[in-house]
C-alpha positions in Angstrom: -65.6 -300.5 -42.3 -67.1 -298.9 -39.1 -70.9 -298.9 -38.7 -71.5 -297.3 -35.4 -74.6 -298.6 -33.5 -75.7 -295.0 -32.8 -75.0 -292.1 -35.1 -75.8 -289.2 -32.8 -72.8 -288.3 -30.6 -75.0 -287.2 -27.7 -76.7 -290.5 -27.5 -73.3 -292.3 -27.8 -72.1 -290.6 -24.7 -75.4 -291.5 -22.9 -75.1 -295.1 -24.0 -71.4 -295.4 -22.8 -72.2 -293.9 -19.4 -75.3 -296.1 -18.9 -73.4 -299.3 -19.9 -70.3 -298.4 -18.0 -72.2 -297.8 -14.7 -74.0 -301.1 -15.3 -70.9 -303.0 -16.0 -69.1 -301.6 -12.9 -72.0 -303.0 -10.7 -71.7 -306.6 -12.0 -69.9 -309.3 -10.0 -71.6 -312.6 -10.6 -70.2 -315.1 -13.1 -73.4 -315.3 -15.2 -73.7 -311.5 -15.4 -70.0 -311.1 -16.2 -70.3 -313.7 -19.0 -73.3 -311.9 -20.5 -71.5 -308.6 -20.2 -68.6 -309.9 -22.2 -71.0 -311.3 -24.8 -72.8 -308.0 -25.1 -69.4 -306.2 -25.5 -68.2 -308.5 -28.2 -71.6 -308.2 -30.0 -71.3 -304.4 -30.0 -67.7 -304.6 -31.2 -68.8 -306.9 -34.1 -71.8 -304.7 -35.0 -69.6 -301.6 -35.1 -67.2 -303.1 -37.5 -64.2 -302.3 -35.2 -61.3 -304.5 -36.3 -59.4 -306.6 -33.8 -56.1 -304.8 -34.5 -57.7 -301.4 -33.9 -59.3 -302.6 -30.6 -56.0 -304.1 -29.4 -54.2 -300.9 -30.2 -56.7 -298.8 -28.3 -56.7 -301.2 -25.3 -52.9 -301.4 -25.1 -52.2 -298.7 -22.6 -55.4 -299.3 -20.4 -54.4 -303.0 -20.5 -51.0 -302.3 -19.0 -52.7 -300.5 -16.1 -55.1 -303.3 -15.3 -52.4 -305.9 -15.9 -50.4 -304.6 -12.9 -53.5 -305.1 -10.6 -54.4 -308.4 -12.1 -50.9 -309.7 -11.6 -50.7 -308.7 -7.9 -54.2 -309.3 -6.6 -54.4 -313.1 -6.9 -51.3 -313.4 -4.7 -52.3 -310.9 -2.0 -56.0 -311.3 -1.4 -58.1 -314.2 0.0 -57.6 -317.3 2.2 -58.3 -320.3 -0.1 -54.9 -321.4 -1.5 -54.9 -322.8 -5.0 -51.2 -323.3 -5.6 -47.8 -322.2 -4.2 -44.9 -321.0 -6.3 -42.0 -320.6 -3.9 -42.7 -317.5 -1.8 -45.9 -316.7 -3.8 -49.3 -318.2 -3.0 -52.1 -318.1 -5.5 -55.5 -317.6 -3.8 -58.9 -318.3 -5.2 -60.6 -315.1 -4.0 -57.9 -312.9 -5.3 -57.9 -314.7 -8.7 -61.7 -314.3 -9.0 -61.6 -310.6 -8.0 -58.7 -310.0 -10.5 -60.7 -311.7 -13.3 -63.8 -309.7 -12.6 -61.9 -306.4 -12.5 -60.1 -307.2 -15.7 -63.3 -308.1 -17.5 -65.2 -305.1 -16.4 -62.3 -302.7 -17.1 -61.6 -304.0 -20.6 -65.3 -304.2 -21.4 -65.9 -300.6 -20.5 -62.8 -299.4 -22.5 -64.0 -301.5 -25.4 -67.3 -299.6 -25.2 -65.5 -296.3 -25.3 -63.6 -297.5 -28.4 -66.9 -298.6 -30.1 -69.0 -295.5 -29.4 -66.4 -292.7 -29.1 -63.2 -294.0 -30.7 -63.9 -292.6 -34.1 -65.5 -289.4 -32.8 -63.3 -286.2 -33.3 -62.6 -284.3 -30.1 -64.4 -281.2 -31.4 -67.5 -283.3 -32.1 -67.2 -284.9 -28.6 -67.1 -281.5 -27.0 -70.0 -280.4 -29.1 -72.0 -283.4 -27.9 -71.2 -282.7 -24.3 -72.4 -279.1 -24.9 -75.6 -280.6 -26.3 -76.0 -282.6 -23.0 -75.7 -279.5 -20.9 -72.0 -278.8 -20.5 -71.6 -275.1 -19.6 -70.4 -272.8 -22.4 -67.4 -271.7 -20.4 -66.1 -275.3 -20.1 -66.6 -275.7 -23.8 -64.5 -272.6 -24.5 -61.8 -273.9 -22.1 -61.7 -277.3 -23.7 -61.4 -275.8 -27.2 -58.6 -273.5 -25.9 -56.8 -276.5 -24.5 -57.0 -278.4 -27.7 -55.8 -275.4 -29.7 -53.0 -274.8 -27.3 -51.8 -278.5 -27.3 -51.9 -278.5 -31.1 -49.8 -275.4 -31.4 -47.3 -276.8 -28.9 -47.1 -280.0 -30.8 -46.3 -278.2 -34.1 -43.7 -276.0 -32.4 -42.0 -279.0 -30.9 -41.9 -280.8 -34.2 -40.5 -277.8 -36.0 -37.8 -277.3 -33.3 -36.8 -280.9 -33.4 -36.4 -280.8 -37.2 -34.2 -277.7 -36.9 -32.1 -279.5 -34.2 -31.6 -282.5 -36.5 -30.6 -280.3 -39.4 -27.9 -278.7 -37.2 -26.4 -282.1 -36.5 -27.9 -283.2 -33.2 -27.7 -286.9 -33.8 -26.1 -288.3 -30.7 -28.9 -289.7 -28.6 -27.7 -288.3 -25.3 -27.2 -284.8 -26.7 -30.5 -285.1 -28.5 -32.3 -286.1 -25.3 -30.8 -283.2 -23.5 -31.7 -280.8 -26.3 -35.3 -282.2 -26.3 -35.5 -281.4 -22.6 -34.4 -277.8 -23.2 -36.9 -277.6 -26.0 -39.8 -278.8 -23.8 -38.7 -276.4 -21.0 -38.7 -273.5 -23.5 -42.1 -274.4 -24.8 -43.5 -274.6 -21.3 -42.1 -271.2 -20.4 -43.7 -269.7 -23.4 -47.0 -271.5 -23.0 -48.6 -268.9 -20.7 -48.1 -266.0 -23.1 -49.2 -268.2 -26.0 -52.3 -269.4 -24.2 -53.4 -265.8 -23.6 -52.9 -264.9 -27.3 -54.9 -267.9 -28.3 -57.7 -267.1 -25.9 -57.9 -263.5 -27.1 -58.0 -264.8 -30.7 -60.8 -267.2 -29.8 -62.8 -264.3 -28.2 -62.4 -262.2 -31.4 -63.8 -265.2 -33.3 -66.9 -265.3 -31.1 -66.1 -267.8 -28.4 -67.7 -266.8 -25.1 -70.0 -264.3 -26.7 -73.8 -264.4 -26.1 -75.3 -267.0 -28.4 -71.9 -268.8 -29.0 -71.5 -272.5 -28.2 -75.3 -273.0 -28.2 -76.4 -276.5 -27.2 -77.0 -278.9 -30.1 -80.8 -279.1 -30.5 -80.8 -281.1 -33.7 -83.4 -283.9 -33.9 -82.5 -287.4 -32.9 -83.2 -290.1 -35.4 -85.8 -292.7 -34.6 -83.3 -295.5 -35.2 -80.9 -294.0 -32.6 -83.7 -293.8 -30.1 -84.6 -297.5 -30.7 -81.0 -298.6 -30.3 -80.5 -296.6 -27.1 -83.7 -298.0 -25.7 -82.5 -301.5 -26.5 -79.2 -300.8 -24.7 -81.0 -299.5 -21.7 -83.2 -302.7 -21.6 -80.1 -304.9 -21.9 -78.4 -302.9 -19.1 -81.5 -303.3 -16.9 -81.5 -307.0 -17.7 -77.9 -307.4 -16.6 -78.6 -305.7 -13.3 -81.7 -307.9 -12.8 -79.6 -311.1 -13.5 -76.9 -309.8 -11.1 -79.4 -309.4 -8.2 -81.3 -312.7 -9.0 -78.3 -314.9 -9.4 
């Protein structure tokens, strides 16, 4: 069961940004070790399961894996080992390890603080932090448009299967035509959706007001503690 360290979505975004910028500035071994310890502590306190964390980090992990696999063999002068035409270098291995740790720690923070937050709540929190109302309306329009396209594609795929489109090559070709058709219709659909949003009050004076609800004392305390920990990591990085 999840128990998010901070309940207010606005403060969650602030916490993620503060810690992410802090983590990106760390390079020393001691600071990186403390960064990983802090990340694991936040994951444990949030109640995020290992399976959920691994599923969320699967795609970002593939991105960083390509860099981590190449950098140790292409950067640096101190040779550790040679594997045929490949030469493992100490500087490249150290840089790859640092990049991987920072990258995965930052994405783990995103999962902890923002992973269970619905997109509409996230957009509302950004509006509470000062995001212009026009960008809020455009974000909501995009979400609505993507959802309509997803439903249309699913309905058309079901109709295609009911008509006997079972051969994978024919199904692949038909799916391509379906996607092309949806994209061609997307402009007119987006205009209709936008006009419908206007009729419901989006963009009107007083709509999409910033969230001014009070922040709980416990959230303020947790955020202050996270700021203090981030400052401590930066101090350790500069003193080490």
